[in-house]
N, C-alpha and C positions, 0 to 999 in steps of 0.2 A: 866756096872758101872752106877751110876747116879751122878751129882753133886748137892748137897745140902749146904744149908746154916746151920752153926754151930749152929745157933740160933733155927732154925725150924728142926734140925735132929732129927728123933726119937729115944731114947733112947734104947740101943739094937741092932742099925745097926751094919753091920760090915764094917770093913773099906776096900775100894777096892784099894787104892794106900797109899804108906807108907806116913807117916808125918816125917819131919827131925827136929833136933835140931840146936842150933846155932852153931855147928861144924861142920854140913853137915851129921851127922851119923843119922841113922834109930832111931826114939822115939816111934813110934809107927809102926809095921809093917802090911802089908796086913793080912786082916782077924781078926786084933785085934777088940774086942768088945767097942762099943763107949757107955759106962755108962755114967748117968747124971754128976757125978765129973769129968771125963773127959772131957765130952763135955764143961762144964763149964770153966774147964781149959785153953781148947783151944781157947775158946771165950776171955779169960781174957790174953793171949797170942797174940791175934790179928790175929788168923787164921779165916779168914771169910766165907771159903768154905770147904768142904772135898768129896772126892768122897765113895761112899757108895755101896755097891752089891745090886742088884736088879733084881729078877729072868727076869723082862720083859726088860731086858735093858743088861743082863750080856755080851751080845755079842758085847757090845762098846768096843773096844779097844782104849787108850788114848794112842800115841804114845809120847814118851821122845825125845825132840831134843837133849839131851846130856845124856852121861849113868850116874849112880849112882854114879859110881868112877870118873867119870870128874867133877860132880856136889860138891862132897864131897872136894875132890882137889882143886876146885875153891874157894869154901868159906873158906877153910883152910888157903890158900895164901892169900886172900883178908882180911882176919879178922886178921891175924897175922901181916901182912905188914902195914894194917890200924892202929891197936892197937899202936903199935911200935909208928907211927908217932904220935898217938894222946898222947903217955906219951912223947913222945919228947916236945911235945908242951907245955907242963907244964914244962918241964927244959928249953924250950927255945932253944932247939939245932936244931930244922929243920930237914930237911932229912939229915942224916949221913950214911946213908947205901948205898954205891956205887951199891951193887948186887943186890938191888931191881928192877933195872930196867931188870936184866937178868931174875929175876924170873916172872915178868909180862909177859915179851917177851914168856919165854918157856909156860907160861898159855894159853896165848890166840892161840897158835900154837895149843895146845892140843884140844882146845875148836873148833879152824877152823876145825879141823880135824873130831872131832865128828859131828859137825853141817854140815860138807860134805857129811856125810852117811846118813843125815837126811833132806838134804835142802830143798824137798818138803813138809815137814811138816808144817802146819799152826802153828805159835806159840801159846799156851795155858800158859801162866805162872801164873795159878791160884797157889796163894800164901800158900803153904803148909809145911811150916817151922817155927819155934819157933826162934826167933831171938833177940839179946842182942843189936842189933844197924841197924838199918833201911839201913845205907847207903851199908852196906856189900853185902845185896842181890840186893839192888836197881842197884848197880854197876854191878852185873853180869848179872843182867836181861838187862839192857841197852847194855851190851856187846853183848848179844845173837841175841835181836832186830836188833842191826848194822851190825852184822854178816851176818844175815839171808837176810837184805837189800842189803847188799855189793853183796853176792852171786848173788840175783836176778837183781844185775845193770852189772854184769859181770867184778866184778872188779878182779883184778891178785891177785896171792898170797901176796904179799908183799903189794899191795894195800889194801887188807883185814886186813893183819897184823897191818899196820898203823892205818886203821879204828877201828879196834877190840882194840887196846891200846887205843885210842883217849877216845872209849865207856867207856872202864874199870875203866879208871882213871880220867873221865871227871869232878867227883866230888871230887877228891883228895884234894883240896884246903878247903872241910869241915873238914877235920882232925885239922885243925887250929881253928874252931870254939868251943867256949867253950859248952859242951855238955848242960848246965842249959839254952842256949840259942837255940840248934839244936833240941833238944830234948822236948823243951817248949810246955806243952799241949793248951796252948793258944795263941792268937794273939800277934804277936810281935809288941813292939814298934817300932818306927820309928829308933832308933839308934841302935837296935837289928838289925832289917832288913838290916841297912847297913853295920853290921857285917857280916851278913851271906853271902850278895852280894857280898863281898870280897872275897869269896872262889875262884870265877873264875880266878881273878888276881892271888891269892896264888897259885892256881893250876899250872898256866903258869910259876911262878917262881920255882916252885918245880922240874917241870918237862922239864923246856928247856935246861937243862945243864945235865940231868941225862944220864950215859953212856946205852945204847941198846934202848932207847926212841927218836923216831924220833920228830924233830922239829914240825912237823905238829900235832902231838898227843898233845904236849903242846898247840898248838894254838887252839885245839878242847875245852880244859880245858877254855880257855881262853874265847871261843867264843858260847860257847853250850847257853847261855842265850839272844846272841843277835835275833834279830826278821828282817825279810825282811822290814818291813814299820819303821824300826829304833827304836822302841821301847823298845827294850832289853838293855842288859846291858852286860858289863862295859863302853862300849865306844859308844854304839847307832848307830854302823854301820849299813849298809842296804843292800840289795839285794846281788849281786854278791861278795862284799866286805865279807861276811861271806863264810868262805870255804864250799865247799859240803859236807864233813866230819860232820863239825860242826851241818850243817842243819840237815842233818841226826840224830845226836846225841842227837839235842834238842828236835827233834820231839818226837824220843824213851825215852828220859828223862821226858817230858811233859806227855807222855802217861803212863808209869810204875809208874809215882808220883801219877797219878789219879787213877790207878787200885790197888794202893798198901794200906794196911792199914797204918795209921800215928796215933801218938798220940794224934793229934788234930780234926781227923775227920776219917769216915770211908771209907772204899775203896769203889769207883764207880765200876760200873761192866762196862765190855768190851765197850759195846754197848753204855751206856752212855756216858764213856770217848772219846770214837771215835765220839759222836755227839759235844762234845766240840771243839775236834779239827777241825772238817769241817766247825764250826762257825768261826774258824781262818783261814781258808785255802784262801790263795789269799792276806791276809794281814801279819800276823805274820809268816804263813809257806806258801811255794811254794806248789800249788793245785796238779800238777802231783806227787809229792812227798807225799803226804796225802794220795792220790788215790792207791798209789803203795804200801804204806805202810798199808793201810786198807787190801790189797788185801793177805798179807802175814801173818797177825793177825787173829784169830780166833773171830771176833766180838761176837758170839754165841758159846761158847766151847763146844766141845763134853760132851753129858751127861747133859747139863742144860736143866729145864725144863720152857717152854716158853707157852704165850698163843697165839692163833690166832685170827684174826679178825672174825674167823668163829664162836668164842666162845670156840672152842675146846680146849684141852690141851696136848701137848705133849713133848717129849725128843728130842734133837737134836742128831742126830746118824750118820750123816754124813757132810761134809762140801764141798764148792762148790768153791774152787779155788778163779779165780777174781769177785765170786758173794758170796762172804763170809757172807753178811748180808743176804742171801737166801738160807738157809743150808737145809737139808733133816729132815724132823722132822717124828717120828713116834708118831702117834695120839693115846693117850691111852685115853682118857675119852672125853666124846661128849659134847655138849653145855651147856647141864643140870649139868654136872660135874659127870655123870655116866659112871664108869668104860666098856670100851668097851670090849666083850669078844672075838673079833677078833682085835686087833690094826691093823693100818696100816698106811703106809708112803706116803710122799707127799715131792716132791722134790721142793721146793719155786722157783726154779730158771727156772722152766718150767710152774707151776701153778702162773702166776703172779697176778692174784685175790686174793691169798690168802698171808698174809703178817702177818708178827708177830707184836702184838699188846702189849704185856709186858712179862715180865718175873718174874716167881715165885720164891721166895727165900726159 
C-alpha cells in the first residue's frame, strides 16, 4: 500500500485502509473505489491522506497500534462523554455524571491492553477519520502517544493508567469553551485566546474530585501547556515543577496538534512537526524526552513517497527504530523521473551519504 494526499490521489484508485466516520464506524472500507466526488468529499472533511493499493508496494503492511473495535469504543466513549459536558456547559451544570470517571478508567485499561500487544509498533497516526469535532480524535491520539512512551519508560501498570487518564483528559476543559471560539477558522482575538487558555485550569477543576480519576491526572490537565523555560500557562512554572507525565503529554499534545488538520490550517507532515519540536528542545521541551519521542514515532510513515538527495524517488517500506528519520526506502524512479524496471531498496541507517531531501504529496 502507498500513502498519498487526497488532493493528488488519482481517481479510480482503490482504498487500502478503511476510513472511519465520526462514530468510529467504517465509512469507506478497504478496496472501495475512490472516485472524484468521493475524493472531493474527503478533502472537504479534512482527511489529508489515504492509503491506496499499488502493485509495487502491496507487500507493505501498516500495523495498527489498537484494534478497530477498541478504536471504535474509544471514539464513542470520548465523543458521548465530551458532548454531554458541552451540553452541560450551556445549561451551566458542569460535570454532573460521577460515573464518567469509571468509564474513562475502563477505557484506558482497554487501550493499554491493546497497545501492550503492539508496543514495538512505531506510531503512525495518519488521520483517516471524518470528525464532527477535532477534540475527540486528538484526545485519543495523545493518549496513544503517551501510553507508547510510558511503556518505553518502563512505567508500571498503575503508572501507565494514570498517565493515560491524564493524556485522554488533558483537554477536557475545552468542553467549556464555546464552539464559535474553539472552532473559529481565523486568528483568535486576545480576549478569545484568554478564554481558550482557561481550559487548563477548568480541566483541573473538573477532574480533581471526580471518582476514579487520580489527582495527578487532574494536574496533567492543569500543566500540559507549561514549558520548561517558564513560557507556558496557566502558572508559568519551570523545569521539574512540571510533573513528568504533564511534560510527556505536553509534547504529544503539541505534536499531534501540528500533524492534525484544523479548521484554520492544514496538517503538517510528521517530519515537519518533529523539526519544530526539535527547535524547542532544551528550552520548552526536555531534549531527552524529545529524542525518545522521535524514536517511537514514524517520522516518515510506511508507504510515504520520498525524494532522496540522489534525485531518486521511492516509498518508505520499513522503519528503523531509533533511526526513525532514516528508514528503508524502495527506489522506484531514477534521478530523471523514469520508472525503474527493477526497483531496489536502500537502508538509510546504513548508507549515510544518502538522505531524504523531501516528501511528495
